[in-house]
N, C-alpha and C positions, 0 to 999 in steps of 0.2 A: 503494500500500500504505499502511495506517496503522500508526503505532507502538503497541506493546502498552501497556496502562495498568498492568499488573502487579497488578491486582485481580481475581481470578476468584472468583465466588460460584457455588456449584453446589447445587441442591436436586434430590434424587432421591425419587421415590415408591417406598415399599416395597411391592412387589406383594402382594396379598392383604390389605392392611390400609389403614387411614386414616392411616398414619404417613408423615411427610416426614422425610428425612434430609438435613440441610444441611452443607456443608463451606464454611467462610469462607476468604477469601484469606489469612488468617493461619495456616490449618491447623487451627483449632479445629473441632469437630463438635457437632452438636446434633440432637435429634430432636423433633418436634412434630406434633400433629394440625392445628393451625390455621396456615394459610398466612401470615396477618397476624403472628402471633406469631413465625413463623420469620423473616420479613423484618425485623421490629423487633429480634430478637436478632442477626441479621447485620449490620444497619446500626448497631447500638448501640455502637460502639467508643468507649472501651475497655471499657465496662460489660458484664458478662455473659460475657466470655471474654477469654482472653489467648493469645498466640502460644505454640505448642508448640515453637518453634525454639530 
């Protein structure tokens, strides 16, 4: 069994649209139509978003 990393990134497609909804490991959320822009936002810590904790 492997140890958890503690960083979970989730991207869901919003059915019936071209919109992606992303949730970062810090709890921040973002929507975008471009998958590259979504990943850049998620991996761009700390710029672009901050923890909601």
